[in-house]
N, C-alpha and C positions, 0 to 999 in steps of 0.2 A: 127319353134319352136325348141328351144334348147333341146338337149337330156338330160335326167336326169343323174345323176352320176351313178346310178345303171344300167341303160340301157347301158351307155357307157362302164362300166366295163364288162357287159355281152358280148357286141359286141367285145371288145378287147380280152376277154377270148376265144370266139369262133374263132376269127381270129388266135390267137396264137395256138389253138388246130389244126386248119386246116393246118397251116404252119408246125406244128410238124408232122402231119400225112403225109404231102407231103415229108418232109425231111426223116422221119423214118416211113415208112408205117407200120400200125399195122398188126400183123400176128396171125394166129390161134395157140394157145399154144400146140395143139395136133399134127397137120400135118405140122405146120410151114409155110403154104401157106399164102401169103398176103391176107388180108381180103378185100372183095369187099365193105363191109359196113364200115362206120366210126367207130372209136374205141369207141365212146361214146354210141353206141347202146346197147340194153338190154343184148345181149349175146356176149361174146368175142370169141366164137368158130365159124368156118366157117359153112356154111349150111350143108355140107356133114357130118362133125363131130358132129354137133348138132343133126342131124337125127339119127346117130349111137348111141349117148349117150342116146337119149330118145326113142330108139326103144324098143317096147314091145316084150319080148321073153318068150313064154310059159305061162301057167297058174300059178297063184300065190296062195300060202297059205294065207287065210284071216287073220290068227292069227299072222304069223311072216313074211309074204311077200316073202318067199323063192319060187323059181321056183319049180313046181311039175309037175308030169305027167298029161296028159289030162283026165285020168279016176280016178284020186286020190280023195278021200274024205278028206276034211280038216275041217270038223265040229269040230273035237277034236284036230285039229292041223295036222302037217305033220311029216314026218320022222325026220325033223330037229328040231322040237320044241315039239313034242308029249312027254308027261311025265314030262315036265318042268312046274313049277308053274310060270306063267307069269301073272302079275297083270293088264296089259293093255289088252284091248279087241281085238284090231286089229292093223295092221301095214301096212304102205304104203311106197314104195320106188321108186326111179327113175329106178334102175336096180341092177343087181348083181355086186358085187365087183370083177370085172375081166377085163382083157384086157383094152380097151379104158377108161372105167369109173374108173378103178383102177388108171391108169396113171393120168387121169385128177384130181381125188380127191387128190392123194398124192401131185401133183404139186400145187394144190389150197391151201391145208392146210399149206404148208410150204413156201408159197410165202409171200413176204413183202406186196404185194397188196391184197386187198380183192376182186378184180374184178372177178377172176376165181370162187371163192366159191359163189359169188352172181349170176354168170351166171349159175352155176349148180343148184342153188336154183330156179332160174327162169324156168329152164327146168323142174324141179320137179313140180313146180306150174302149168306150162302149160300142162304137160302130165297127171298129176294126179288130176287136178282140180275137175272133176266130182266126183271122189272117196272122195276127201277131203270135198267137199261141202255136200255130202250125210251123213257125220258124224255129221253135225250140231253142231260143237263145239262152246263153248262160249268164250274160252280163249286159247291162245297158250303160252306154257311155254318151253323155251329151257333148255337143260341140262347145268347147270352152271359149271364154273371152280373154283377150289380152289384158294384163293387169291394169293398163292405162284405161282401157274401155270400162273396166269394172268401177273405176273411180267416179264416173259420171252417169252410168246406167243404174237404175233403181234395182234391177234384178236381171239375171240371165234367163230369158225365156226357155232356152233349151234345157236348162237344169230343171225348171219347174215341170216341163212336159215329161222329161225323163223320170222324175220322181213319181208322177201320176201313173205312168206306164209300168214302172217297177212294182208299184203297189198292186196293180191288177194282175200282172204276170208272175208275181212272187219270185222275182229274181233280183240280185243286187244292182243298185244304181251306183256307179263309181264316178264321182265328180273330181277325183284327185289324180287319177292315173295318167290322164292326158292333159297336156298344157299347151297353150299357144305361146311358143317361144319367140316368135317374130311378129311384130305388128305389120299388118297388111292394109292396103287401101280397101275401103268398102267395095264389095263386089259390084254393086250397082253403078259405081263410078268408073268401072273398068270395062273395056269393050269385051264382047263375048269371046273373041278369039284370044284374049289375054287373061281370062279368068282362071284357067288352069295354071298358067305360069305364075299368076299373082299369089296362089296358095302354096306353091312348092316350098318345101323345107320350112314351113311355118308352124308345124306341130311336132311334139316329141312325147315319148313315153317315159314315165318315171320308174316303173317296175315291170319290165317285160314278162317276167316269170309268172306274174299274176294271171295274164290272159292267154298264156300258152295253151293251145289246143281248144280254145273256147270259140263259141259262136257269139258274135257281138252284134247288138242292135245300136246303131249310131242314131242319135236323136237331135233334131234341130227344129226351128220353127217353120222354115220354108225350104223348098228345094227348087232351084232354078236350072242352072246348067249342070249341077251335080259336082262342080269343081271342088267345093269345100269338103263335102262328104266323101268324095273319091280320094282326096288327098289324105284325109283321116283314115279311111279304110286301108290305103296303101301303107301307112305307118303302122297300123294295127296288125296287118298281115305280115309285114316284115318282122314285127316283134313276136310272131308266133301264133296269132289267131288263125283259125282254120277257115272262117268265112265271116263276111260282114253284110248286114242288111241295114236299111234306113227307114226311119219313121219320122214324119213331119206333119204339121197341121195342114199346110197348104202346098200344092204343086204350082209353081209359077211358070206360065208358058210365055208371058211377055217379058223378054229379057231386059227391057228398059225399066221394069218395075223396081 
């Protein structure tokens, strides 16, 4: 029985990929060792690096996901977020923005390929799936980029992370309902005391009726002061969402990063 054109194309593509892997073996972006698994597998990092990136280190603040001491009470936040007005209820992250995770995330964000950021998103989904499912969110909304920023960035990391989480949690990922209506200065170029002000009135909702009564998971690549996610949460709550939570790849404790 003759093969269909689609089956033939898939077979040729698989053969070409295998030949390419043989000629140029895929390697781990972190340790540069040749990967034992094919390049097309879910995570582009070797097993050892994947385990280090997803390693749980210390207790976390439920409010901002920062690492805290074993006897710390975080009901009102921790030393990193206490006293700040954060409109989201909780935050989940893969790890702290340091060492291997910092290197991996910087490489992923500025790569021409989205493979690395998707791999980090899969690690986030795998390690934090129980926490994310417990939130019982109805919709996932990534932090959008301003249209000018989209002209020179290869992709929006937040969108890619959100799509991965949506696939695991089986809830819709909405990349159109929220838009960045005002261009702002990059947060790392703004003093810590001005970061919340820098984000004010910079986001808007296109169809508020869609999210009315829903629990929303806001997704970004990193969380530093929480100013961006808090501003987005405020907009979503004003539009009718009942509560907002945050998921990011890394929690940044160094405000100069």
